[in-house]
Steps between C-alpha positions, in 0.01 A plus 500: 500500500812556282816311504783667699838518311758275668773775522252731671426224759870454567548889543211510735630210696842655514346822619308319773831331611691831521210685683492214756873466550589873452437654843683244724798494257511872486467550868781244560730677245439844640542395858831336395587827324534295182337792297632367166302174558187707587548706184526180291185366659306824428628517157374149438153587620492808286614311190196279558264786586621840401229685676555331837505811722616311803796356333591827341479671828709231665760513223514872538556474876788226448656733231493790745678285773773427235544869405322464170280790552419611153399136418286484810317808408436366156331196660290725720406724200398185303255426760350855492485502116323169484237590766179682434509614855863473611569422868607805692781305657680458183562874495639477855727209384632735221557783752677258738720382219605858434577536873729206480697671246491819693307679224277676740357753257370222278365323807317809611362560134353141492347527840349832421344363181358213712337760740361694210348183357349407842363851552339486153335173589340622815414844358741710693649831384860541395 
């Protein structure tokens, strides 16, 4: 068995700490409407693990709450881009973000692209 690098162990320990503490801290921040605090917590988790889909989605939702819709959609898109099989709810999050901005055409286009993806998975006709 090989020797594990010390810095890698510290990073893994920090990741474990963040994953254990993250949900209650974020929940408390959001319930207290302290979205900036939630954003900071999510950004810390993403700095440790850039492909953490849960943290990216949470960051996107917190950004949407604060009116930072383009930044929110960038987080949702990052999850989609990183996944071999992106979760369909990420497309709905993008559509909802457009709705928050009252950009209904973009929301509809996003929702329609999701429906086309879903149809192609189940073999439906367009």
